[in-house]
C-alpha positions, 0 to 999 in steps of 0.5 A: 834290547831297549825300546821306546814306548808311545809314552816316551818310556824306555823299556825292555823289548818283549818279543812275546807281546808282539807274537801274542798280538800277531796271533790275536790278529789271526796269524798262526804261531808259525807265521808270527815267529817268521815275522819276528825273524824277518824284522829282527835285522831291522831292530836296534837299541832304542827303536820306537815301538811304533816303528816295530809295529809298522815293520810287523804290519808290513810283513803281516800284510804279505800273508793276509790283508785281513790279519793286518786289518785286525792287527791295526784295529787300534789305529783304524778306530783312531782314524775315525777322528779327528773330531770323534763324530764317527767314533760316537756313531761307532760306539752306538753300533756296538750298543745296538749289537748288544740289544740296546736302543740308541740315539746320538747327538742329543740336547737335554735340559738338566736341572742347572744347565743344558747338555749336548750328549754323545749317545743315549741308550736304553735296555730293559727300561734303563736309560743311560747317557754315553759320553765318548772321549776320543783321542787322536794319538796313541800316547794320550790317556783319559785322566781322572778329571774326565770321569769327574766332569762326566759324573757332574753332568750325570748328576745334573741330568738324573734329577729330571725325566725325559722323553728320549725314546717312547716315554717319560723316563729317568736317566739311571746310568752313565757310561764313559768310553774312550778309544785309548786307555784310562789312567789308574786314577780314572779307573779308581774314581769311575769304579768308586762312583759307579760310572760304567767305564770302557776303554781299549783295554778295560775292563779285562776280557770285555774291553772295546777291543774285545767287543769289536772282535766279539761282534766283528764290528770292524770300522772301514778305517782298518781296511788295508785295501782302501786309501784314506780318501776312499774311506772318507768317502764311504764314511760320508755315505754313512758306511761306517763298518765293514759289515755296512760295506759288504751289505750296501747295494751301491757301496762302490758307486762313488769310489770308481774302483777297478774290478780287481780292487773291488774283489780285493776289498770284498775279499778282505772284508769277508775274511774279517767278518767270517773269522 
């Protein structure tokens, strides 16, 4: 059977990839195979992978909201848009969990021009700029023009010193981070020029997806027990992650949820954090 990918390419349906994704979400091998069996009658030649994902998500949610939330992690991160402001905050949190000092939305005067920077991080006396490229659609990729542009900004900034944290320091590193994927040319240029790259699936075993699962830093936008409007209210209250939600004393004040719904949200949240 042929399927249509987000990019529009037509490829053979690989059942094993879907099973692997379901198991990665926390589902057992038995449940993953049961879901494949249940959605099989609804599949047809030329079906969009997006529709297959939706069918699998709906079935998985019946077994576990937390599994479904992990399964929809990429969409959850994409829901931090459309502007990307929350994504920048989210990336800063990931750096903080790795022992970095962070600051977001900074203006610095370079050697030639001024620059608005998404995130600046510091660890072991090394200061780095972090530029976040947010995409609002699955098919979008960060191409080679972006790392080339980011490198030119870094080169304009690293000729001077700045007081960003506690003393006058040089910016010695540069990160480019995206919620989707890099093209092969973008990766090639980034590696050659010394840029630190991070995307949904790169680098292997230490990608954005890997870091989120490793540190259990799930955005509230991946929760299946809250509506989009409720998630937006929480984001405006600076409740960005599931951890923030669980540990915020007045987390439900603005939402006015029933006791049953509050229990459901907390149950899903705690299952995500205590995988």
